[in-house]
C-alpha positions as CSV (number, residue, x, y, z in Angstrom):
1,G,-2.4,-21.0,3.4
2,R,-1.7,-17.9,1.3
3,S,-5.4,-17.0,1.1
4,N,-5.6,-16.8,4.9
5,I,-3.0,-14.0,5.4
6,I,-4.0,-11.7,8.2
7,Q,-4.3,-8.2,6.9
8,T,-4.1,-5.6,9.7
9,T,-5.1,-2.0,9.5
10,M,-2.1,0.4,9.6
11,G,-2.1,3.9,11.0
12,I,-3.5,5.1,14.3
13,D,-4.1,2.6,17.1
14,G,-7.7,2.1,18.2
15,L,-9.2,4.9,16.1
16,L,-11.6,3.1,13.7
17,K,-13.8,1.6,16.4
18,E,-14.4,5.1,17.8
19,L,-15.9,6.2,14.5
20,H,-19.2,5.7,12.5
21,G,-18.9,2.5,10.6
22,G,-15.6,1.6,12.1
23,R,-16.4,-1.3,14.5
24,M,-15.8,-4.8,13.4
25,T,-19.5,-5.7,13.9
26,E,-20.2,-3.2,11.1
27,Q,-17.9,-5.0,8.7
28,S,-19.4,-6.1,5.4
29,V,-18.4,-9.1,3.3
30,G,-18.5,-9.2,-0.5
31,F,-18.0,-6.3,-2.9
32,A,-21.4,-6.7,-4.6
33,E,-23.1,-4.3,-2.1
34,L,-20.1,-2.0,-2.2
35,N,-20.3,-1.9,-6.0
36,K,-23.9,-0.7,-5.7
37,W,-22.9,1.9,-3.2
38,L,-20.0,3.2,-5.3
39,H,-22.2,3.3,-8.4
40,K,-24.8,5.3,-6.6
41,S,-22.3,7.8,-5.0
42,K,-20.6,8.5,-8.4
43,T,-17.5,10.0,-6.8
44,P,-13.9,9.6,-7.9
45,I,-12.1,6.7,-6.1
46,D,-8.5,6.9,-4.9
47,I,-7.0,3.6,-3.6
48,D,-4.1,3.7,-1.2
49,T,-2.3,0.6,-2.5
50,G,0.3,0.5,0.3
51,T,-1.3,-2.5,2.2
52,L,-2.2,-4.3,-1.1
53,L,1.4,-4.2,-2.2
54,F,2.5,-5.5,1.2
55,V,0.0,-8.4,1.2
56,C,0.9,-9.4,-2.4
57,A,4.6,-9.4,-1.4
58,Y,4.0,-11.2,1.8
59,R,2.1,-14.0,0.1
60,H,5.3,-14.7,-1.9
61,R,7.8,-13.4,0.8
62,H,10.4,-16.2,0.2
63,A,10.7,-15.3,-3.4
64,Y,10.4,-11.6,-2.6
65,N,13.1,-11.6,0.0
66,A,15.3,-13.5,-2.4
67,G,15.0,-10.6,-4.9
68,D,12.3,-12.3,-7.2
69,Y,9.5,-9.8,-7.2
70,L,7.6,-11.2,-10.2
71,P,5.2,-13.5,-8.2
72,S,4.2,-10.6,-6.0
73,V,3.7,-8.3,-9.0
74,L,1.5,-11.0,-10.7
75,A,-0.5,-11.2,-7.5
76,F,-1.0,-7.4,-7.6
77,H,-2.0,-7.7,-11.3
78,R,-4.6,-10.3,-10.5
79,Q,-6.1,-8.1,-7.8
80,L,-6.3,-5.2,-10.2
81,I,-8.2,-7.4,-12.6
82,I,-10.7,-8.3,-10.0
83,L,-11.2,-4.6,-8.9
84,S,-11.3,-3.1,-12.4
85,V,-12.7,-5.8,-14.6
86,V,-14.8,-8.1,-12.4
87,N,-16.1,-5.3,-10.1
88,K,-15.9,-2.5,-12.7
89,W,-14.3,0.0,-10.4
90,K,-12.9,3.1,-12.0
91,F,-10.2,4.3,-9.7
92,T,-6.8,5.9,-9.3
93,A,-4.1,3.7,-7.8
94,I,-2.0,5.7,-5.4
95,L,1.5,4.2,-4.8
96,D,4.0,5.1,-2.1
97,G,6.9,7.3,-3.1
98,A,9.9,8.2,-0.9
99,S,9.6,7.2,2.7
100,P,9.7,10.2,5.1
101,A,12.3,10.2,7.8
102,E,9.5,10.5,10.4
103,K,8.5,6.9,9.6
104,A,11.8,5.4,10.7
105,F,10.5,4.1,14.1
106,E,7.6,2.3,12.3
107,H,9.9,0.9,9.6
108,Q,12.2,-0.5,12.3
109,R,9.3,-2.0,14.2
110,R,8.3,-3.8,11.0
111,V,11.8,-5.0,10.3
112,D,12.0,-6.4,13.8
113,K,9.0,-8.7,13.2
114,E,9.8,-12.3,12.3
115,G,9.3,-13.0,8.6
116,S,9.0,-9.3,7.8
117,I,9.5,-7.8,4.3
118,S,10.5,-4.4,3.2
119,I,8.7,-2.8,0.3
120,N,11.2,-1.2,-2.0
121,S,11.2,1.2,-5.0
122,T,11.9,-1.5,-7.6
123,Y,8.8,-3.5,-6.6
124,I,6.7,-0.3,-6.5
125,A,8.0,0.7,-10.0
126,M,7.0,-2.8,-11.3
127,C,3.5,-2.4,-9.9
128,A,3.2,1.1,-11.4
129,K,4.2,-0.5,-14.8
130,V,1.3,-3.0,-14.3
131,C,-1.1,-0.1,-13.8
132,R,0.2,1.6,-17.0
133,T,-0.2,-1.5,-19.1
134,M,-3.7,-2.0,-17.8
135,F,-4.6,1.6,-18.6
136,I,-5.4,2.2,-14.9
137,D,-4.8,5.7,-13.7
138,F,-2.1,5.8,-11.1
139,V,0.0,8.3,-9.1
140,V,3.4,7.6,-7.4
141,A,3.0,9.9,-4.4
142,P,5.9,12.3,-3.5
143,E,6.1,10.5,-0.2
144,E,3.4,8.4,1.5
145,A,0.4,7.3,-0.5
146,D,-2.1,8.2,2.2
147,M,-1.0,11.9,1.9
148,Q,-1.9,11.9,-1.8
149,V,-5.4,10.2,-1.5
150,G,-8.2,12.6,-2.0
151,R,-6.1,15.6,-2.8
152,R,-7.1,16.1,-6.4
153,S,-10.9,16.3,-5.8
154,N,-12.9,17.3,-2.7
155,S,-15.5,14.6,-3.5
156,T,-13.1,11.6,-3.7
157,T,-14.0,8.3,-1.9
158,A,-10.8,7.2,-0.2
159,M,-10.0,3.5,-0.1
160,G,-7.3,1.6,1.6
161,C,-6.3,-0.1,4.9
162,D,-4.7,2.8,6.7
163,S,-6.6,4.9,9.3
164,D,-4.2,7.8,8.5
165,L,-6.6,8.4,5.6
166,I,-9.0,9.8,8.2
167,A,-6.4,12.0,10.0
168,F,-5.5,13.5,6.6
169,G,-9.0,14.8,6.3
170,N,-10.8,12.3,4.1
171,K,-14.6,12.4,4.9
172,I,-15.6,9.0,3.4
173,V,-13.2,6.1,3.7
174,V,-13.8,2.6,2.6
175,M,-11.5,0.5,4.8
176,I,-10.6,-2.7,3.0
177,D,-9.9,-5.1,5.8
178,N,-9.2,-8.0,3.4
179,Y,-9.0,-7.8,-0.4
180,H,-9.0,-11.5,-0.9
181,Q,-12.0,-12.1,1.3
182,E,-13.7,-8.8,0.2
183,K,-14.1,-7.6,3.8
184,Y,-14.6,-3.8,4.3
185,R,-16.0,-1.1,6.5
186,I,-17.4,2.3,5.4
187,I,-16.2,5.1,7.7
188,D,-18.4,8.2,7.4
189,M,-17.1,11.3,9.1
190,T,-20.1,13.3,7.9
191,K,-22.8,11.6,10.0
192,P,-24.8,14.1,12.2
193,I,-24.3,14.1,15.9
194,T,-27.1,12.4,17.9
195,E,-27.5,11.3,21.6
196,Y,-26.4,7.8,20.5
197,T,-23.2,9.4,19.1
198,K,-22.4,11.3,22.3
199,D,-22.9,8.2,24.4
200,E,-21.4,5.5,22.2
201,L,-18.9,7.3,20.0
202,P,-17.6,10.2,22.2
203,L,-14.4,10.6,20.2
204,Y,-16.5,11.1,17.0
205,Y,-18.6,13.7,19.0
206,Y,-15.6,15.6,20.1
207,H,-14.1,15.5,16.6
208,H,-17.3,17.2,15.3
209,K,-17.2,19.8,18.1
210,Y,-13.5,20.7,18.1
211,G,-12.3,19.6,14.6
212,I,-9.7,17.3,13.1
213,K,-7.1,18.2,15.8
214,I,-8.9,15.7,18.1
215,I,-8.0,12.9,15.7
216,H,-4.4,14.1,15.6
217,W,-4.1,14.3,19.4
218,W,-5.6,10.8,19.6
219,A,-2.9,9.6,17.3
220,A,-0.2,11.2,19.4
221,T,-1.6,9.8,22.6
222,M,-2.6,6.3,21.5
223,G,0.1,5.7,19.0
224,C,0.6,6.0,15.2
225,D,3.2,5.3,12.5
226,I,5.5,8.2,13.6
227,S,5.4,7.5,17.3
228,E,8.7,6.5,18.9
229,E,6.8,3.9,20.9
230,R,3.9,2.1,19.2
231,C,1.7,2.8,22.3
232,G,2.1,6.6,21.8
233,I,2.3,8.5,25.0
234,K,2.7,5.9,27.8
235,H,0.2,5.5,30.8
236,I,-2.7,7.5,29.3
237,G,-5.0,5.4,27.2
238,R,-8.6,5.9,26.0
239,D,-10.4,6.6,29.3
240,K,-8.0,9.3,30.5
241,F,-8.0,10.8,26.9
242,L,-11.8,11.1,26.8
243,S,-11.9,12.3,30.4
244,A,-9.5,15.1,29.6
245,L,-11.7,16.2,26.6
246,E,-14.8,16.1,28.8
247,S,-13.2,18.6,31.2
248,F,-13.5,21.2,28.4
249,E,-17.2,20.6,27.7
250,D,-18.5,23.8,29.4
251,K,-15.6,26.0,28.3
252,D,-15.2,28.2,25.3
253,L,-14.0,26.3,22.2
254,S,-10.9,28.4,22.1
255,A,-9.9,27.1,25.5
256,L,-8.9,23.7,24.0
257,N,-5.3,23.9,22.7
258,E,-2.2,21.8,23.1
259,D,-1.0,23.5,26.2
260,C,-4.3,23.1,28.2
261,F,-5.0,19.6,26.9
262,A,-1.5,18.4,27.8
263,E,-2.0,19.8,31.3
264,A,-5.5,17.9,31.5
265,L,-3.8,14.7,30.4
266,A,-0.9,15.1,32.9
267,K,-3.3,15.7,35.8
268,R,-5.1,12.4,35.1
269,T,-1.9,10.3,35.2
270,S,-0.1,9.8,38.5
271,I,3.3,9.3,37.0
272,Y,3.1,12.5,35.1
273,R,1.8,14.5,38.1
274,R,5.1,13.6,39.9
275,L,7.4,14.0,36.9
276,R,8.9,17.4,36.2
277,G,8.5,18.6,32.6
278,A,5.8,16.0,31.9
279,K,3.3,18.5,30.6
280,K,5.9,20.0,28.2
281,T,6.8,16.5,26.9
282,I,3.1,15.7,26.3
283,R,2.5,19.1,24.6
284,N,5.5,18.7,22.3
285,E,4.2,15.3,21.2
286,L,0.7,16.6,20.5
287,K,2.2,19.4,18.4
288,R,4.7,17.1,16.5
289,V,2.0,14.7,15.5
290,G,-0.5,17.5,14.7
291,H,2.2,19.1,12.5
292,W,2.8,15.8,10.7
293,F,-0.9,15.6,9.6
294,T,-1.6,19.3,9.0
295,E,1.6,20.6,7.5
296,R,4.3,18.0,6.8
297,G,2.7,15.9,4.1
298,K,3.3,16.3,0.4
299,Y,1.1,15.5,-2.6
300,Y,0.8,16.2,-6.3
301,D,-2.0,18.6,-7.5
302,N,-3.8,18.2,-10.8
303,D,-1.1,20.2,-12.6
304,G,1.7,18.0,-11.3
305,N,3.0,20.5,-8.7
306,I,4.2,19.2,-5.4
307,C,2.1,20.8,-2.6
308,T,2.3,20.6,1.1
309,I,-0.8,19.9,3.1
310,D,-0.7,23.5,4.6
311,G,-1.2,24.9,1.1
312,V,2.4,25.7,0.0
313,S,3.3,24.5,-3.5
314,W,6.2,24.6,-5.9
315,A,6.7,23.2,-9.4
316,H,8.5,19.9,-9.4
């Protein structure tokens, strides 16, 4: 039935379960408790609506693919009523803008899936009009919505269903696993390191020790939306990734860079030990994905200027 549509998390493969609050056993059901938490935190809320628009379109995919977007837009409208009127959330809806060329591989993967749909600008514009008529603040991002979330206030609570929100630097992310069934997880990147963390959540520990580049390298290695192959860099996986990080444990923090880490990954994979140029290939992918998350993205600031994540801005 339409209410049982599977809603999958987009973004970086295998990331959430490595973080505080990200395992499915930590999932909560029902927005009542979330409402209390949001009221207590009193922070601005940005919602990445990308997955919500997709789910609404998928529920009515036969009409949508025939060019009739109205049923999907009405489903989006109903969900906004639930969030803003029933749950009394005050939020800014962030909608996708132009699709970056780097996402071509991911878009092709989605098109290749049976029964797929393609979210287009007409549908997004109709959903933006719904926000306007409901007096809900909204931003149509210059490019991807996840690049825009959290950019206009350092204290923003990010919401959505895309783990890229973490890679773009948001500290508190409410991952909405299913809007209809009100299932969610709260990812908190500010939790202090404990012995439990080091043992049970080593990636989270290394993120705290070395910074956000660890999340970006995980995305390159395990796979993300800009990966040519969904699996990321083949033949490595979680255990080799963490083992490579562990090899830097007793070294100076400055010793961990793309070159050294690429070499550590290659050493742990037999096929790459025999393959000429493997280290360079791995290093280039680590740098490419890192560049995407730290410099490539665009967003609007509070004055309406388009900024890049590395701090460059210009009037649009």
